[in-house]
N, C-alpha and C positions, 0 to 999 in steps of 0.2 A: 265594039262600037256602042253597044248598049250601055256599058259601064261609063264610057265617055259622055254619052248623052245625059245619063243620070248625074254625073259629076258637074256638068254645066248648070244643073238645077239645084246643086247643093245636096244631092242625095248620094249616099254610099250604098254599095251593093254587098249583101250578105248571101252566101250560098250555103247549102246544106251539106254537111259532112257526116256520113254514116260510118262510124268506126267499128261497130260490132259485127256486121254481117254484110254479105254481098248478095246480088241476085243469082238465080240459078244458072243464068247464061253468061256470067262473067268469064272472061278469058282465063282467069286463074283456075277455074274449075277444071278445064281441059289441060292446061299446061303446068299448073303449080298446085295440085290438090293437097300437098302437104301443108299448105298455109291455112287449111281449114281444120276444124275438129273432126278427126277420123274416128270411126267406130267399127263395130264388128257385126256379123250376122246376128249374134245374140242381142245386141243393142237394138237392131232394127226389128227383130221379132218381139222383144219385150215392150218397145215404145215406138210403134210405127208413126205416131204423130210427131216425134222429135227427130227422126232419122230418115234418110232417103238414099236410094242407090243411084249413082251417077256414072256416066261414061267419061273416062279421062284418056289422055294419051298413053297411059300405062295400064289400061284396062279398067274394070269396074272398081269403084270405091263406095264405101258407105260413109256418108258425111252427115253431120248434124245440121238441123235447121237452126237458124238464129233464134234466140229466146232470152227471156229474163227468168230468174229462179222461181217466179210465182205463176207462170203460165206455160201452156204448151207452146211448141215451136211455131214460128211464123213460116208457113209452108212455102212461101214464095222466096225464101232466103236460105243462105247457108252460113253457118257460124265460123267466124275467123278465130284462129287459135293464137291468143296472145301469149301463151306459154312457149311459143316457138319464136326465138329471137329473130329469125329471118322474116317472120310476119311483121314484127314491129318495125324493122328497117323498111320493109316495103310500104307500110302504112304511113310512115313519116314521109316517104317520097310522094305518096298520093296526096297527103295533106299539103305538102309544099307546092305541088303542082296546082292544086285548087287555090291555094293562097295567092298564087301569082296572077290569078284571074279575077280577084275580088278584093273587098276591103275588110271582110270578116267572114267567119263561119259560125253557123248554128250546128253544134255537135249533137247528133241524135242519140238519146239515151246514154249520155256520156258516162254515167256511173257504172254501166254494165262491164266495163273493162278495167275498173279499179280492182286491184289484186284480190281483196277479200270477197267481193261480189263474184268475180270470175271463178274463184276457187269454189265458192259455195254452189255455183251453177254447174261447173264442169270437173271438179275434183282435182284441179291442177292450178298451181299458183304462179302467175306471171310476174315479171318485173313491172314496176310502175311505168306507164306509157306517157301520161300527159305532161309532166313537168319538162321532160327533155324535148318532146315534140313541140310544145308551145314555145319554149325558149329558142328552139331552132328556127321556127318561123319568124319570131320577133327579131332575131338577130339579123335576118335577111330583109324583113319588111317592117319598117317603123310604123307604129300606130295601128297595127292590125288588131282586130277585135275578135275575142273568143266568147261565144255564148254557149253555155251548157244546158241542154235539156236534161233535167235531173229531178228525181223524186226521192221519197223515203227520208226526208229531212237531211239530205246530204249537201245542201246548198253551200254551207260554210266550208265543207271539205273541198268542194270543187273550186271555190275561190282560192283556197290555200294551194291547190294544185296548179294555179296559174290562170284560171278563167277570169275574164273581166266581169261577166254576169252569169247568173244561174237562175233557171226557172224558179218561181216561188209559188208552189202549189199550196202551201199551208195557209196563206192568207186567203186564197180562193176558197178553200174548204171552209174556213171560219166565216167568210162572208156568205157562203151558201147556207150555212146554219143560222146566219145573222145573230150570232151571240156577241153582243157589243163588248162585253167584258173581255172575252177571249180575243177579239179583234184588237182592242186597245192594248192588252197584254203583249200580243204579238208585235205590235207596232212600237213597243217600248224598247226594242233591241237597239244595239249600238248603231248610230247613224252611218258610220263607215261601212258596216256590214250591209245595211239596207241599200246603200248606194250601188252595191253589186248585185242587186236582185232584179230579175225581169218580171214585172208585174203584169197580170192579165186577168180578164174576167171570162175569156174563152180562148181556146186554141183547138187545133184539129183533133185532139184526143178527148175533148170535153164537149158536153152538149152546148148548143148555142145559148148565149147569155139571154137572148130575148125569149127563149123557150124555158130556161131555168128559172129566171126571176120574172116576177110581174113587173110592169113598166116602172112603177115607183121604186121598187127595190133595185131594179137594174141601174137606174140613174145614181142611186145612193152607193151601190157597190162600185160603180165605175169611178165616182168621185173619190171615194176612200182609197181605191186602188191607185189611180193615176195622180192623185194629189200628193201621194207620198214620194219620197226620193227613189231613184232607181231607173232602170230602163223600162219604158212604157210600151207594152206589147199589144198591138191591135191586130185582130184576125180579119181575114177577108170576109166582107159581108157584115161584120159586126156593127159598123157605123150606120148601116141602113136598117138594122133590126131584123136581119134574116134569121129564120127559125129552123130551116132544114139543115141538119148536119150531113155533109156529103163525104163519103169515103175518099181518101186521097188517091185511091186507085181508079176511081170512077172518072175523074177529069171532066165532069159535066154536072150541072145542077138545074133544078127547076127554076123557072121565072117566079120571083116573089115580089109582092108589092112592097115598096119602101115605106117604112114607118116614119112619116114626116116629123112627128113630134120627137122621136128618138134621134133622128138625123139632125134636127135643129139643136138638141141638147149636145150631141157630140161636136157639132160645128162650133158651138160656144166654148165647150170644154177645150177643144184643140187650140182655139184662139187664146184662151187663158194660159194654157201650157207653154205658149210661145213667150210669155213674159220673161224678161231677163232675170227677175228675182227667182223664178223657178229653175231656170237654167244654171244660174251661178250663185244663188243665195244660200242662206242657212235655213234649215228646216228643224222644227221641233213639234212634238206632240203635246198639246196643251191639256192641263187639268181643269175640269169645270167644277164650280161650287154650286151648292143648292141655292135656288132662287129664294126659298123661304124654308122655315123649319118643317121637317117631315115630308118635304117634297123631294122624292128620290129620282125624279125624271131627268135630273142632270146626268145620270149615269147612261142615258141613251145617246149622248153626244159623242161624236168623233170630230176633233177640231185640230187643225194644223195652222202653224204660223210660219210663213216664209219671210225672211228679212234679207235685204241686200245692202252692200257696202255704200250704195248711193242713197240710202235712206228709204228705199222701196219697202213697202209692207203689203203682204197679201195674207188675208185670213180666210181659211176654208172652213166652213161650218156644215156639219151634217147631223141631222136628227135621224138616227138609224132606228126608228121605231114606228109602229103603226098607231101611235098616240101622240098628242101634243106634249111638248117638253119645254121646260124652262130652266135657265141657269144664269149664273154670272161667270165670266171668264176674264182673267187678267192676261195681259200681253207682256210677258217678261222681257226685260232688256230693251224695251222700247220707251223712249221719252215722249210721253203724251201730254204731260201737264202744260198748263198755260197756253194751250192752243185749242182751236176748234177744228174738228176732223170731219172730212167728207168720206163716207163709205159708199163707194160705187160697186154695185153687184155685177160682176162681169158675166154671171150666168143667168141673171133674171132681169137685167136692165132696170134695176131700181137704185135709188140714191137715198142715203140717210145722212143726217148730220148729228154729231155727238160732241159733247164737251170732253176734252181731254182730261180735265181735272176730275170729272165724275168717273171716267173709265179708270183713271189712275188710282182713285181712292176705293171705289167699290167694285170695279170690274165692269165689263161690257155686259149689259143685260140682253138676253135673247129669249124670245118666246116663239117657238116654232110649231107649225102644224105637222101632222104625221108625214114623215119622209121628206121634210123640207130641207133644202140645201142652199148654200150661198158661197160665192167666191168674192169676198170684199177686198177691193183695192183701197187702202187708206192713204189719203193725201191731206195736207194742211190746207185750210181755207184762208 
């Protein structure tokens, strides 16, 4: 019923699929313990943080806690054994059952069951799970969406395995350091690859964005993130500027005052992101030129151009620096000459008028204060 109510409002429902591990009280622990990674008394003695003794229908077993290769086990979980073909069959059934109740799944730590990662963690190499499982669901449910939570620069790999989208942690890290050159280098990747990335400035595993960035950097980081192509991922409380990161196990949080300035920014950003040109248009990262000789502040800009088949033009401008910056920028593949253009800023309620001949010849001149940003909709006058 909930899914139907969402659908009436144009909203699709995505559920969480956790492929790597189960809870300690899952029925399989009692009835099918062979589906988990089994160990020995020696394993438990040598690494008590990674193993536990459980009661099953056939007596006591020592099972592994779920984990990744870099950390100790999550002690409220048990590790599934993907080297066991029976487990893979059972998990395909679980995934199919979940898929019948929603429109997409977010696959928790999806890279942990990729053969080389699983082998590095557990010393046994499974068959590949994702391509067959994803293809099976898609053959039964058209248009189903797969999102991979993934780290360690394995985004492209997960896309190749069949996922529609993969978490993009690398851009987040570079924005956290606010190294504009590295951000621009990262955004120069192939557009088709970028369309398959899930962009975020916070999620349940990261500190709150309002706590990580000061308010000016927060806005800049958000505009760089969400102005790029891909799936745009917003976390609960982010739009209100919440600062307290709450454990997912806690299920409650303190009352926090809404940051009205940040909430207004996000309201305008979300309205801009509704533009058809962003939904269906073409995106490119622009190169900026020095405003005058020896002025290197043009390197502080991150600038996007979105163009649509109906002639729509949207220019996103960010000065990602704590100092004023100037530049010229040309708008490639846009016919500006012989017209006068109105630049309406969708983020700041400002309007500018520019000669298309000047912009075509010299480029659009920009002089921005520290952390200044714009979302210019260009229309002919």
